[in-house]
N, C-alpha and C positions, 0 to 999 in steps of 0.2 A: 449578460454573459460573464462579465468579470466576477460578479457575485457568485455565480455558479462555479466558476473555476476555483475561486478562493474558498469555497465551501469544502474543498478537498484538503485544505491545510491541516485539518484535524489537530493532532497534538502539537503541531508546529506554529499554531496561531500566536502562542506566547512569544515566540522568537520574532515574529513580525512586529509585535507591539514593542518589544525591547529594542529592536533595531530602530524603529521609528523614534522612540524616546531618546536613544543615544544620538541619533543624527540631529534631532531638534536641539538638544542641549549643546552638541558640538557646534552647531551653526550659531547659537547665541553667544558662545564664548568667542568665536571668531569675529563676530560683529563688534565685540567690545574692543578688540585690538586697534582698529583705526581711530576710535574715539580717544583711547589712551595715547596713541601716536600723535594725534592732533594736539592734545593737551601738552605733550612733551615739547613739541615745536613751538607752540604759542606761549607757553609759560616757562618751561625749563630752559629751552635754548634761548628764547628772547631775553630772559633775565640772567642767564648764565648760572642758574642754580643747579650745580652738579648733583647734589643730594636728591633734589626733586626728580631729576632725570633718572637716577638709579632706582629710586623708589617706584616710579611709574614703569620703568623698564622691568623691574621685578614682577610687577603685576602682569605685564605683557607675557613674561615667561610662564607665569602660573596659568594664564588663560591658554597659552599655546600648548602647555603640557596636558591640561585638562582636555583640550580639543583632540590632542593626539590619542589619549587613552580612550576617549569616547569613540573616536574614529575606528580604532582597532576593534572595540566591542561591537560597533555597528556592522563592520565588515564580517565579523564572525557570526553574529546573529542573522544577518542577511543571507549569508551562504548556507547556514543551517536551514533557514526557512525556505529558501529557494530549492535546495536539493531535496528537502523533505516533501515539499509540495509536488515536485517532479516525480518522486518515488511513489507518492500516493496516487497521482494521476495514472502512472503506468500500471500500478496494481489494480486500480479501478477499471481501466481499459481491459487489462488481461482477464480479470474476473468476468467482465461483460462478454468477452470473446468466448469464454468457456460456456456461456449460456446460449450462444448463437447456434441456430440450426444450420444445416447445409444451405438453406435458402438465404439466411442472413449473411453467411460468409460469401455467398455468390453475389450479394448486393455490393460488396466492396472487392476491389482487387487485393490480392494478398500483399503485393508490394506496397499498396496504399496503406493497408493496416499496419505494416511494419514502420512506414514513415510516420504515421500518426502516433505510434508508441515510442518513437525515438526522436526524430528531428523536431516534430511539432512540440513534444513535451520539453525537449531541450531548449527550444526557443522561449517557452514560458518560464522554466526554472532559471534560465540565464537573465531573463527580464527582472526576476525577483532578486537574484543574487547581485547583479550589477546595477539594477535600476532603483532599488530601495533608497540608496543614498541620494541620487539626484532628485528622485520623486518627493522625498521629504525635505531635503535641503533647499531645493529650488524655491518652493513657495515661501518657506520661512525666511530665507535670505531676501527674497524679492520684497515681501511685505515689510520686514524689519528695516532693511537697508533703504527702501524707498521712504519710509517714515523718518528715519534719521536724516536722509538727504534733504527732505523738505524742512526738517527742523533746523538744519545748518543754513540753508538758503533756499527759500521757497521759490523765488523768482528764477534762479538758475535751474531748479528741478523741473521747471515747466518744459524743458527740452524733451522730457520723457513722454509728454503728451503727443509728440510727433513720432518718437521712436517706437513706442509700444504698438500703436495701430499698424504701423508699417510691418513690424515683425509678425503680428497676428495674421495679417493678410497673406504674407509670404508662406507662413507655416500652414495656413488653411489650404492654400492652393496645392502645396506639396503633398500634404496628407491625402487630399481628395484624389490625387492622381497616382500616388504610390500604393495605396491600399490594394486595389485589384492586382497590381503587379506582384505583391507578396503572395497573394493567393495562387497566381499562375506559377510563381517560382516553386512553391511547395508541390504543385501538381507536376512540375518538371522533375522534381526529386523522385516522385512516385514512378515516373517513367524510367529513370535511371535505375532505380531499385528493381523494377520489373525485368529489365534486360539482364541485369546481373544475376538475378534469381533464376531466370530461365536458362541462362548460359551455364551456370554452375550445376543446376539440376540435370541438364541434358548434356553435360560435358562429354560423355562417351559417344553420344550421337554426333555431336559437333566434330569430334576428332575422327570418328569412323567415316563421315562424309566429307572430311577435309574442308569444313566450312568456317574455319577460324577467321579467315580474311573477311568473309561475309558478316560474321558476328562482330568483328571489330568495326566494320562499317556501320552496323546498326547501333553499336554503342557510341561511336563518334557522333552519330546523328542526334541521339538523345542527350549526350553530354554537351554538345554544342548548343542545343536548345536550352539546357539548364544554364550554361554560361551566358547566353544571350539574355534570358529572362533575369538572371541575377544582376548582370551589368546594367540593364535598364532600370531595375528597382533601386540598386545602390547608387547609380549615377544621379537619379532624381532625388534620392534621399540626401546625397552629399551637397546638393544645391542649398540645403538648409544651412550648412556651414558658411557657404559664400554669402548668403543673405544676412546671417548673423554678423559676420565680420564687417560687411558693408555698413550695417546699422551701428555696430559697435564703434568703428573708427569714426563714422560720421558724428556720433554722439560725443565722443571724446574731443574731437576737433571743435565742435560747437561749444562745449563746456569750457575748453581752454580759451576760446575766442572771447566768449562773454565773461568768463571768470577773470581773465586778464584785464579786461576793461574795468570790471568792478574793483579790482585791486588798485588800478591806477587812480580811480576816483575816490578810493578809501572806503568803499562800502563792504569790502571783504578782505580778510587777512590771508596771508600765504598758507598758514597752517590749516585754515578752514578749507581753502581750495584743495590742499593736499588730502585732507580727510574726505572731502566731498568726492574727489576723484577715486579714492579707495572704495567708497561705497558705490560709486558709479560702476566700477569694474565688477564689484560683487553683484550688483543688480544685473548687469549684462551677462555675467557668467551664469547667474541663476536662470535668466531667460534662455540661455543656450542649453542649460541642463533640462529645463522644462520642455523645450522644443525637441531635444533628443529623446526624452521620455515619451513624448507623443508619437514619435516615429517608431520607437521600440514597442510601444503599446499597440500601434497599428499592425506591426508584424505579429505580435503575440495574439491579437484578436483574430487574425487570419488563421493562425495555428489553433487557437482555442475553439474556433467554430468547427474545425475539422475533428477535434477531439470530442466535442459535444455531440457531433453527428454519430460517432461510435457509441457513446454512452446513452444516447437517446434512441438508438435503433430499436424499433419495436420487435420484441422477441415473438416470433410467430408460433413457436411451440411452447405452450405454457402448461402449468399443472393446476389450473383453476378448478378443473373438474375431478382432480385426483382424490382417491380414497386410500385408506391405509390397508391395502391388499397386496398380495404377491402372486406371481405366476406359480401354479401348482404342478401342472402336468405338461403344458406346452401344446395344447390343441389350438389350431389356428383356423379362422374362417374369414374369408372375404365375401361380402354381400354387396353386389352391384357397386363395386368401388370404381371411382373415377379419380384421375389425378392429372394435374398439370403444374409445372414449376412456377408459373406466374399467373396471377388471377386474370390479367388482361390478355393472356395467350388465347388464340382462336381455337386451337385444337388441343385435345387431351393427349397426354403421353400414354396413359392407361385408360381403357374404356371398358365399362361393364364387366369387371373382374368378379367372377363367382368361383370360389375355390374353398374346399374343406380339406384340411390336413389333420389327421388324427394324431393324438399324442403317441409318441414313439415311432411314428411312421418315418420312412425315408422317401423323400419326394425329389424327383429330378425336374429341372426346368431347362428346356432347350429352345432354340430359336436362332434365327439369323442375327447378325450384328445389327444393333439398333432396334431390336424388338422390345426393349424396356425390361429385360430380365433383371438387371441390377436394380433398377428403379423399383420394381415390384417388391423385392426383399428388403429394400431400405425403408419401406413403409412400416414393416413389422416392429422394429425398435424405435419408431417415430423419429428417424433421421429426417424424414419429411412427413408432413401430415396429409392425409387424403383430402381431396377436394370435395367429394361427396360419397355417400354410401356408408357402409359400416365395416370396420375391421375389428374382429374380436379374438381374444386369446382366453382360452378356458371359458368361453361364453360371455366374457366381459369386454366391453369396448376398451381399446388400448388407452384412450384418454383418461380412463378412470384409474390407471396404474400410475403411481409416482414414477417419474423418469428413472430414478436411481434403481428402484426395484425392477422395473421393466427391462432396462438395459443390462442389469446384472444377471438377469435370467436368460439373456440372449447373447450368444457369442457369434461374432461375424469375422470371417477371414476374408478381407476385402480383395477385390480384383488387383489392386496395387498394394503389394505387401510392404509393410513398414517395420523396420527395426530401429532401435534407438542406440545412441552412443552408450557404451558401457559393456559389461560382460554378457555372455550368453545367458548365464543364470539370472542376471538382473532383468533381461528382456523377458524371460519366461515368467518371472514373478509379477509381471504386469497382469497376468491372468489371476493370480492369487498371491498377494504379498506374504501370506502366512503359510504357503505351501511347504511341506516337508521335502527332504531330498528324495524320499521314496515316491511321493506323489509326482515330483518333477520327472523322475526317471520313468514312471509308468506312463505319463502323458507323452513323453518322447518316444517310448516304445510303440504306443498306439499310432502316433504320427509318423513313425518310421525314421525319426531323427536320431535315434540311438546309434544307428548304423554308421553315421559319420562323426558324431560327437566323440565316440571312443577313439577316433583317429586324430583328433585335435590335440596338440601338444599340452594345452592347459585344460582340456575338457570343458567343463561348464564354466570355468573361469577365463575362457578365451575372450579377448576383446573383439567386439563386433565392428568397431569403427563407425563412422557416421553413415547412417542409413543401411548398416549391415554390409559394407563393402567387402568384408573379409570372408564372406560365404557366397556360394553360387546361388543362382535364382531358384533352383529346385530345393536346395538346402534351406534357403530363406522361407520358402513356402511351407516346408515341413515344420520349421520352428514356429511359424505363425499359427499353424494348426495345433501344435502342442500347447502354445500359449492360450489358445481359445479353449482347449479341452480342460486346462487347469482351472478355468472359471467354474467348472461343473455346471454348465448352463442347462436349462430345460429345452432350449432350442439352439441348435448349431447350424449356422448358415455358411456354406462354403461357396464363395463366388468365384468360380473358375480358378480355384486355388491349388489345383494339381496340374495346371497346364504345362509347368516346367519339369514335371516329374515323369519318369518313364512308366510304361504301362504296367510292368511287373510290380514296381513300388506302389503305384496307385492302387492296384488290386489288393496288395497287402494292407494298405491304409484302410481301404473299404471294408475288408474282412475284420480288421481289428475294431473298427468303429461299430460294426454290427454285433460282434461278440462281446466286447467289453462295455459298450454303452447302449444296450438294447432299449432302454426306456427313454432315451434322449431323442427328441424330434430332430430329424436331420433334413435340411434342404440343400440340394446340390445343384448349382448352376454350372453347366459344362457345355463345351463346344463338341466334345467327342461323345458319340452315342455309347461307347464302351464304358464311359464314366457313370452313366445313369441307367443302363439297361437292367440292372439288378433292382432298381427302386420299386417300392410298393405301388407308386403311380408316377407317371411322367406327365408334365404339363408342357404343351407346345404353344409358344407365343409367337405372334406375328403382328407387327405394327401396333403393339400395345393391347392386343386382344388375345384371349385364349381361343386357340383353334382346335384344341383337342386335349383330352385327359384320359389316361388309361395306362395299362402296363405296356411293356415293350412289345409283347406279342400282339396285343389289341391294336396299338397304334400302327404297327407294321402292317397289319392286315387291312386297315380302313382309313388311315390318315395320310393324305397325299404329301403334306409338308414334311411329316416325319419320314415318310418313305424316301423323299428326295434327299433329305439330309443323310439318311442311312446309306442310300445307294452311292452318293458322292464320296462318302468316307470309305465305303467298301471298295469302290473303284480305286481310290487312292492306295488302299492297303494292298490290293492285287498288284498294282504297279510296283 
């Protein structure tokens, strides 16, 4: 997994190498300082040679200065490498998300995807930025300092044969138990993000139903869960420090005890013991760094696994059968189409759909809530792939079209209208970034949006705010229709996209679409019969099956489901 994560270093690999070189050289310079210090004590101080002391002291300053410069360089290179790797990982994840189908997105919770692109990536980049130094310095210091310590006094260095296995055992037990806790902690962050996202998205509903207290209770629950999981993980991780200090102080006491005895019998000098203790501290510090790296690596591996899950998610909508063709006229045909969201699901959402829509026709789709009307039209641009059967556009299976060409030729105004932060003009240009002002104005006239745009203080340069909060629901729907028209698609799908528009405005939009865009295939999903009664043919759906196809008059004459919908709406109108 580490190799896979580091493969995204890209152009920042050189900074990883430079950081490692700087840290290694810095460690070697620092290792020379205790040797020089021991020499000063045993030779210069013992003989009272001031010149010798100043000479060796000068070399100590040179080593310290070199270590300082290399330390600054290593910090800079590590930070660049860590932040660069994090940026590349986020970019790779985001690019992968753009390839996801609706089914792929459904596999992950939105809040979890956000956490995987932010918190999990941050864990990894911080591990590089702050972990490169101890990761390189620890082993170098450990090996070199241990070698020097044995060269100074091999018998005294045997103390490490007890200290090292003790530390290794403690660290192994801590890592074994803390790793699953880090995974649970990241899952707890997912839950917190989910509650925040839901609350902010539905803030108007929360306030309308005066459910602020209830939402606070929900947030407190997941927040407490995150606090609990974090405390458990970090408390266990912090026992590493206690174990290190126990072994460190035990080792120092043992060395002072045995070293003092050696000095008394004359087998060791004071300067040697002083230098030995300096190396002992460096060895123990390097062990502490290595143990901290293992803990940091454990958390990074938990985050890395979650990131890899996104990058390795199998894309279920591919272009392996695609050919270099484009939609020409917009003729659509369903042949015995079946569909279900998950392969393991027992029942199909759509069953045995047989439907022909001629190029330039206007087709209405009606049915009770839950009859799979939206699901049916989402199959056309391959937002989902059919489970079995055939779906053809212009007589060609949809899988043979490149996704870009296919979706460029189809414009959908979804049930849930979405506008983005920015100006009204910028939102409209999503349909065609190169559209002229005349084309924008024409699209707005067809969609009936020109009626209110003229009353806006800044017109097309009016800021929409996040999610289009500065316009009403009906205005938002008309802007979304105008944006779709600007695409100049072969097929226009309106998924209940005039529900917030009054009947007179809806009639105007319908007439404009028929007059100005006669060759465009139009599919209209609606709850109101009045929205589709003009259509060339109307499809009646119930429980994912087609229960009738015909004109308004034909269905009104012989289709019971259509009659019931019509009568219920007629009674409502009479009231």
